[in-house]
C-alpha beads as a LAMMPS data file, in Angstrom:
LAMMPS data file: protein, C-alpha beads

81 atoms
80 bonds

1 atom types
1 bond types

-500.0 500.0 xlo xhi
-500.0 500.0 ylo yhi
-500.0 500.0 zlo zhi

Masses

1 110.0

Atoms # bond

1 1 1 -6.956 6.486 0.397
2 1 1 -9.522 3.287 -0.918
3 1 1 -10.392 0.972 1.360
4 1 1 -10.686 -2.875 -0.307
5 1 1 -13.767 -3.648 1.181
6 1 1 -15.307 -0.122 -0.235
7 1 1 -14.566 -1.437 -4.167
8 1 1 -15.636 -3.799 -6.352
9 1 1 -13.456 -6.155 -8.094
10 1 1 -14.013 -4.507 -11.425
11 1 1 -13.841 -1.050 -10.237
12 1 1 -10.547 -2.101 -8.613
13 1 1 -8.931 -3.713 -11.718
14 1 1 -9.942 -0.639 -13.492
15 1 1 -8.351 2.000 -11.602
16 1 1 -5.190 -0.239 -11.355
17 1 1 -4.997 -0.550 -15.281
18 1 1 -5.566 3.137 -15.320
19 1 1 -2.728 3.815 -12.945
20 1 1 -5.018 5.449 -10.256
21 1 1 -3.984 2.773 -7.716
22 1 1 -0.175 2.324 -7.732
23 1 1 0.739 0.885 -3.855
24 1 1 -1.729 -1.098 -1.381
25 1 1 -1.117 -0.782 2.352
26 1 1 -2.230 -2.651 5.599
27 1 1 -4.672 -0.213 7.669
28 1 1 -3.514 -1.730 10.678
29 1 1 -0.011 -2.214 10.684
30 1 1 0.333 1.161 8.790
31 1 1 2.431 -0.437 5.995
32 1 1 2.424 0.259 2.182
33 1 1 4.089 -1.662 -0.769
34 1 1 3.804 -2.429 -4.201
35 1 1 0.884 -4.333 -5.599
36 1 1 3.043 -7.245 -6.693
37 1 1 4.512 -8.098 -2.872
38 1 1 3.772 -11.117 -1.650
39 1 1 3.300 -10.066 2.224
40 1 1 0.721 -7.554 0.914
41 1 1 -1.355 -10.233 -1.239
42 1 1 -1.467 -12.575 1.968
43 1 1 -3.134 -9.639 4.166
44 1 1 -6.998 -9.955 5.186
45 1 1 -9.112 -8.020 2.771
46 1 1 -10.858 -5.955 5.912
47 1 1 -6.844 -4.774 6.754
48 1 1 -6.278 -3.827 2.667
49 1 1 -6.211 -0.142 1.601
50 1 1 -5.154 1.341 -1.904
51 1 1 -2.995 4.653 -2.433
52 1 1 -2.372 6.277 -5.526
53 1 1 0.999 7.437 -4.993
54 1 1 3.960 7.127 -2.421
55 1 1 3.335 10.480 -1.094
56 1 1 -0.688 9.843 -0.338
57 1 1 0.315 6.646 1.848
58 1 1 3.235 8.831 3.618
59 1 1 0.884 11.337 4.124
60 1 1 -1.672 8.675 5.919
61 1 1 1.063 7.997 8.181
62 1 1 1.996 4.559 6.691
63 1 1 5.641 3.289 6.047
64 1 1 7.464 1.349 3.520
65 1 1 7.241 -2.424 3.238
66 1 1 10.642 -3.841 4.001
67 1 1 10.279 -7.102 1.755
68 1 1 9.274 -5.318 -1.552
69 1 1 10.829 -1.541 -1.015
70 1 1 13.925 -2.271 0.798
71 1 1 15.521 1.110 -0.087
72 1 1 12.604 2.782 0.750
73 1 1 12.214 0.974 4.174
74 1 1 16.048 1.961 5.163
75 1 1 15.611 5.303 4.208
76 1 1 12.924 5.464 6.657
77 1 1 14.395 3.600 9.369
78 1 1 17.519 5.417 9.541
79 1 1 15.445 8.727 9.447
80 1 1 13.239 7.357 12.599
81 1 1 15.328 4.997 14.689

Bonds

1 1 1 2
2 1 2 3
3 1 3 4
4 1 4 5
5 1 5 6
6 1 6 7
7 1 7 8
8 1 8 9
9 1 9 10
10 1 10 11
11 1 11 12
12 1 12 13
13 1 13 14
14 1 14 15
15 1 15 16
16 1 16 17
17 1 17 18
18 1 18 19
19 1 19 20
20 1 20 21
21 1 21 22
22 1 22 23
23 1 23 24
24 1 24 25
25 1 25 26
26 1 26 27
27 1 27 28
28 1 28 29
29 1 29 30
30 1 30 31
31 1 31 32
32 1 32 33
33 1 33 34
34 1 34 35
35 1 35 36
36 1 36 37
37 1 37 38
38 1 38 39
39 1 39 40
40 1 40 41
41 1 41 42
42 1 42 43
43 1 43 44
44 1 44 45
45 1 45 46
46 1 46 47
47 1 47 48
48 1 48 49
49 1 49 50
50 1 50 51
51 1 51 52
52 1 52 53
53 1 53 54
54 1 54 55
55 1 55 56
56 1 56 57
57 1 57 58
58 1 58 59
59 1 59 60
60 1 60 61
61 1 61 62
62 1 62 63
63 1 63 64
64 1 64 65
65 1 65 66
66 1 66 67
67 1 67 68
68 1 68 69
69 1 69 70
70 1 70 71
71 1 71 72
72 1 72 73
73 1 73 74
74 1 74 75
75 1 75 76
76 1 76 77
77 1 77 78
78 1 78 79
79 1 79 80
80 1 80 81
């Protein structure tokens, strides 16, 4: 997990291009989603974190986004509620 405030813009773009970062998340809400998600783009920089895989996000206790990852969110919701 990489916090947005701890990585520079150039390094961030480089890691995304090299597929080292594939998902973004909200540190306070414990939600992860795709990098293109509109909800994710609106969050504050200090709350944003990045993950290399879904498994990494899940291992840190994050749940899928209900906007950009609808199928994964439904599976998560049905498994826990």
